[in-house]
Structure formats: C-alpha cells, structure tokens
C-alpha positions in Angstrom: 16.3 2.7 5.5 15.9 3.4 1.8 13.1 1.3 0.5 14.9 1.1 -2.8 18.1 -0.3 -1.2 20.4 2.6 -2.3 24.1 1.8 -2.7 27.1 4.0 -2.1 29.2 4.3 -5.2 32.9 5.1 -5.5 33.4 8.6 -7.0 34.9 7.1 -10.2 31.9 4.8 -10.6 29.5 7.7 -10.3 31.5 9.7 -12.9 31.3 6.7 -15.3 27.5 6.7 -15.0 27.5 10.5 -15.7 29.8 10.4 -18.6 28.7 10.6 -22.3 25.7 8.5 -23.2 26.0 6.0 -20.4 22.5 6.8 -19.0 21.0 6.2 -22.5 22.9 3.0 -23.0 21.9 1.8 -19.5 18.2 2.5 -20.3 18.5 0.8 -23.7 19.2 -2.5 -21.8 15.6 -2.4 -20.6 14.6 -3.5 -24.1 16.1 -6.9 -23.5 13.8 -9.4 -21.7 16.8 -11.0 -20.1 18.4 -7.8 -18.8 15.2 -5.9 -17.9 15.0 -6.8 -14.2 18.7 -6.7 -13.4 18.9 -3.2 -15.1 15.9 -2.0 -13.1 17.5 -3.2 -9.9 20.7 -1.3 -10.7 18.6 1.9 -11.1 16.9 1.2 -7.8 20.3 1.0 -6.1 22.2 3.9 -7.7 19.6 6.6 -8.2 18.3 7.6 -4.8 21.6 8.7 -3.4 22.7 11.1 -6.1 20.7 14.0 -7.5 23.1 14.4 -10.4 22.5 10.8 -11.5 18.7 11.3 -11.2 19.0 14.4 -13.4 21.2 12.6 -16.0 18.8 9.7 -16.3 15.8 12.0 -16.4 17.4 13.9 -19.3 17.9 10.5 -21.0 14.1 10.0 -20.9 14.0 7.6 -17.9 10.6 8.8 -16.7 8.8 8.0 -20.0 10.6 4.7 -20.4 9.7 3.6 -16.8 6.1 4.7 -17.3 5.9 2.7 -20.6 7.2 -0.4 -18.7 4.7 0.0 -15.9 1.8 0.2 -18.4 3.1 -2.6 -20.6 2.1 -6.3 -20.6 5.3 -7.3 -18.9 5.2 -9.6 -15.9 3.9 -8.3 -12.6 7.3 -8.6 -11.0 8.9 -6.5 -13.9 6.1 -3.8 -13.5 6.6 -3.8 -9.7 10.4 -3.3 -10.1 9.8 -0.5 -12.7 7.7 1.2 -10.1 10.5 1.0 -7.5 13.0 2.3 -10.1 10.6 5.2 -10.7 10.6 5.9 -6.9 14.4 5.9 -7.0 14.4 8.3 -9.9 12.1 10.8 -8.1 13.3 10.3 -4.5 14.1 13.8 -3.0 14.2 15.5 -6.4 11.7 18.4 -6.6 12.3 19.0 -10.3 11.4 15.4 -11.3 8.5 15.5 -8.9 7.1 18.4 -10.9 7.5 16.4 -14.2 5.6 13.5 -12.6 2.7 15.7 -11.9 2.1 16.1 -15.7 2.6 12.5 -16.6 0.5 9.3 -16.4 2.4 8.2 -13.3 -0.3 8.8 -10.7 -2.9 7.2 -12.9 -0.9 4.0 -13.3 0.2 3.8 -9.7 -3.4 4.4 -8.5 -4.5 1.4 -10.6 -1.6 -0.6 -9.2 -2.9 0.0 -5.6 -6.0 -2.0 -6.6 -4.1 -4.9 -8.2 -4.5 -8.5 -7.0 -0.7 -9.0 -6.9 0.8 -8.1 -3.6 4.2 -7.2 -5.1 2.5 -4.7 -7.4 0.6 -3.0 -4.6 3.7 -2.8 -2.3 5.8 -1.3 -5.1 3.0 1.2 -5.8 2.9 2.3 -2.1 6.7 2.7 -2.0 6.8 4.6 -5.3 3.9 6.9 -4.4 5.4 7.7 -0.9 8.5 9.0 -2.7 6.6 10.8 -5.4 4.1 12.7 -3.2 6.3 13.4 -0.2 6.4 17.1 0.6 4.4 18.0 -2.6 0.9 19.2 -1.6 -0.3 19.5 -5.2 0.6 15.9 -5.9 -0.9 14.7 -2.6 -4.2 16.4 -3.5 -4.1 15.1 -7.1 -3.5 11.6 -5.9 -6.2 11.5 -3.2 -8.7 12.9 -5.8 -8.0 9.9 -8.1 -7.7 7.3 -5.4 -10.5 8.3 -3.0 -10.0 8.5 0.8 -11.4 5.0 1.4 -8.5 3.4 -0.4 -6.4 3.2 2.7 -8.9 0.8 4.3 -8.3 -1.9 1.7 -4.5 -1.5 2.1 -4.8 -1.7 5.9 -6.9 -4.9 5.6 -4.2 -6.5 3.4 -1.6 -5.3 5.9 -3.0 -7.5 8.7 -1.1 -10.6 7.6 1.8 -9.4 5.5 4.8 -7.7 7.1 6.2 -6.1 3.9 2.7 -4.9 2.9 2.3 -3.3 6.3 5.7 -1.5 5.9 4.7 -0.2 2.5 1.3 1.0 3.7 2.8 2.7 6.8 5.3 4.4 4.5 2.4 5.8 2.4 0.6 7.0 5.6 3.9 8.8 6.6 4.0 10.6 3.2 0.5 11.9 3.8 1.1 12.8 7.4 3.7 15.5 6.5 0.7 17.9 5.9 -1.7 18.9 8.7 -4.8 18.9 6.3 -4.1 15.3 5.4 -3.3 14.3 9.0 -6.8 15.4 9.8 -8.4 13.6 6.8 -6.7 10.4 8.0 -8.2 10.8 11.5 -11.8 11.4 10.3 -14.4 8.6 10.0 -14.4 8.4 6.2 -10.7 7.3 6.1 -10.5 6.0 9.7 -6.8 5.4 9.2 -5.7 6.5 12.7 -8.2 4.1 14.4 -7.2 1.3 12.2 -3.5 1.7 12.9 -4.3 1.7 16.6 -6.2 -1.6 16.0 -3.2 -3.0 14.1 -1.0 -2.5 17.2 -2.9 -5.4 18.7 -2.7 -7.5 15.5 1.1 -7.1 15.3 1.9 -7.1 19.0 4.3 -10.0 18.8 6.3 -8.7 15.8 8.8 -5.9 16.7 9.4 -4.8 13.1 5.7 -4.7 12.3 5.1 -2.6 15.4 8.0 -0.3 14.5 6.2 0.5 11.2 2.9 1.2 12.9 4.3 3.2 15.7 6.3 5.4 13.2 3.1 6.1 11.2 1.2 7.0 14.4 4.0 9.3 15.4 3.9 11.1 12.1 0.1 11.4 12.3 0.4 12.9 15.8 3.3 15.3 15.1 2.2 18.9 15.9 -1.5 17.8 15.7 -3.3 18.1 19.1 -6.5 16.2 18.0 -4.5 13.3 16.6 -2.3 13.2 19.7 -5.4 13.0 21.9 -6.6 10.0 19.8 -3.3 8.2 20.0 -2.7 8.8 23.7 -4.5 6.4 25.9 -4.0 4.5 29.2 -3.2 1.4 27.1 -0.6 3.1 25.0 1.5 4.3 28.0 2.6 0.8 29.3 2.9 -0.5 25.7 5.2 2.4 24.6 7.4 1.9 27.7 7.6 -1.9 27.0 8.6 -1.2 23.4 11.5 0.9 24.7 12.8 -2.2 26.4 12.4 -4.5 23.4 15.4 -6.0 21.6 14.6 -4.2 18.4 16.4 -0.9 17.7 13.8 0.0 15.1 11.0 -0.4 17.7 13.0 1.3 20.4 13.6 4.4 18.2 10.0 4.5 16.9 8.7 4.3 20.4 10.9 7.1 21.7 9.9 9.2 18.7 6.2 8.6 19.5 6.6 9.4 23.2 8.5 12.6 22.3 5.7 13.6 20.0 3.1 13.1 22.8 5.0 14.9 25.6 7.2 17.5 23.9 4.9 20.5 24.7 5.1 22.0 28.2 1.3 21.8 28.3 1.4 18.0 28.2 1.9 17.6 32.0 -0.8 14.9 32.3 0.8 12.8 29.6 4.3 13.3 31.1 3.1 12.2 34.5 1.4 9.1 33.1 4.7 8.1 31.4 6.7 8.9 34.5 4.5 6.7 36.6 5.1 3.9 34.1 8.9 4.3 34.8 9.7 5.7 31.4 12.8 7.5 32.6 14.4 4.2 33.8 13.8 2.7 30.4 15.2 5.7 28.6 18.3 5.9 30.8 19.1 2.3 29.9 18.6 3.2 26.2 20.8 6.3 26.4 23.7 3.7 26.7 22.6 1.9 23.5 25.2 0.9 20.9 22.8 2.2 18.2 23.5 5.9 17.7 20.0 6.8 16.6 18.4 5.1 19.6 21.0 6.6 22.0 20.5 10.2 20.8 16.7 9.9 20.8 16.6 8.5 24.3 19.1 11.1 25.7 17.0 13.9 24.3 13.8 12.4 25.7 15.3 12.1 29.2 16.0 15.8 29.1 12.4 16.5 28.1 11.1 14.5 31.1 13.6 16.3 33.5 12.7 19.8 32.2 
C-alpha cells in the first residue's frame, strides 16, 4: 500500500489540477494556517499516482515550499505532514529525486529522525524511503550524514509502536535494494539483520507487525547468500509455515515472499527439504485457493518451485 494514501482521480479532475496556474494556487493555500494541513493531505493523496502532476507541482516550486515548511517553526504535525507530502512529490520520479540531492532535504530529514516526536520520525522514515529508493548516490549521501548506527535507535523505538515499526521497515527495504547496503545492514556496526530477527519474537502476536518485519528480512536476503544464511534457521522454518496459515493476507504474502527468497535457487536443497518436512506444500496449496490475488499468485508460484 502507498504510505501516502494515494487516491485515484477522475481524468477531468487530473486535468483541472494540470491546467493553468492551479498548482501554484494550490501551493499558495499553504500560507494559510487554517488550510495548511488539509492542503498538505490533498498533495499526499494526489501526487504519488501521477508523474505529470508531480512535474507540474515541481515546476510551481513545490519542493522549495515543502522544504521551507519542514524547517519552519510550524507544529510538529504540520512538519510531519509536509515530509509526507514531499515523499508524495518525489515518489517514483527520478528527475525530482535528482533535484532533492542538491537541496537541504536530506539534512532536514536526518534531523527529523532524531526528533523526540514519534510522528516526525515516522514521517521522516516514510519520506526518506521514497526519496532514496533506487538512487545509490542519495543512499550513500544519506548514510554519511546519518551514520550507520542510526538504525539501532529506530529499531529500539519500533519495539512498542506498530506504525513506527512499519516506517522503520520501509526504510530498511529502501536500503536493501542495493547489495552493498544489504551487507552493511548485516554487519555488527549496524546489526540491523540480527535486530529484525529479534523483533520477530517481540511482535510474534501481531500479524501486521510481523508482516512488516518479514518483508524487510525478505528484501535484505534477496540475491544475497550471506544474508540468507543468517535469516534461515531451524526456528524460522516452522514460524514461516505458521505465518502462511495466519488469517492476515499481508503476513501470508510476506511469508511466501521470504520462503521464495530462501529456496528459489536450485542449490538450496537443504533449505527446501527443511520446509518440505514442515509441510510447507500443504499450507501453500491451501493458499493457492485464496481470495486475495496477490497471495494466490505468490503461493501458486512457490508450489511450483517446491515441485521442481
């Protein structure tokens, strides 16, 4: 799901937003205290879906305006919402990502990560995960500013707050799209992989919390043999099979994704056998009849992997 809560717009609505000086007029509403947050929430919902809307608002100076709001003396909730609107502006847009690289954005968001206010930190995680996703230069730039130990503080705060956990795991996933950073997050200095495995125990009774953690583990292990070896254990096998039989489609899908990551290669016979012994094929066969299309497709593909 889109962290920013993106909305579909009717074509004529989208055209209205693109016509004339509508982006500038919309951004001008941010000067009103009363209209500030509602306007930011509108940006959060319309921008992520449409590259042409992002471009139109970017041309109307949205990036600078949002940066000013984030570094102003507005309330924490306003600053947090501005960070989410910035994520919506940048999401999936390589051109705007490049512009972010030369702005104060990373500096401000890195400071947000150390804020006492949970909303501010969560919004910074979500914004950063959109901004750095798939851009190695931005990833490197950010980690230099923040320091690799920063994740530990986030993970500690994720032990008792579900939304915080989701935001932290999303940031881990953004890092994990690059093998170099996958390795950094495994090593002792960062210790993120071990901490996520520990959090499985902390959140064992919360399906949504587990789905966030399992997705992050899956991304860290993708195409990375050392990380796979760390994630795979005798404890994990029965847990992952049990997660497949949970009532949560999010956890069912996350678990099937993690199992696929661990057994996809032909050389993983030992891992496949361990999962087969834990009756994984029975659980997957049941899921391949799921009403959730994503879960059904994932389970059906995984059944084929185990049969091959």
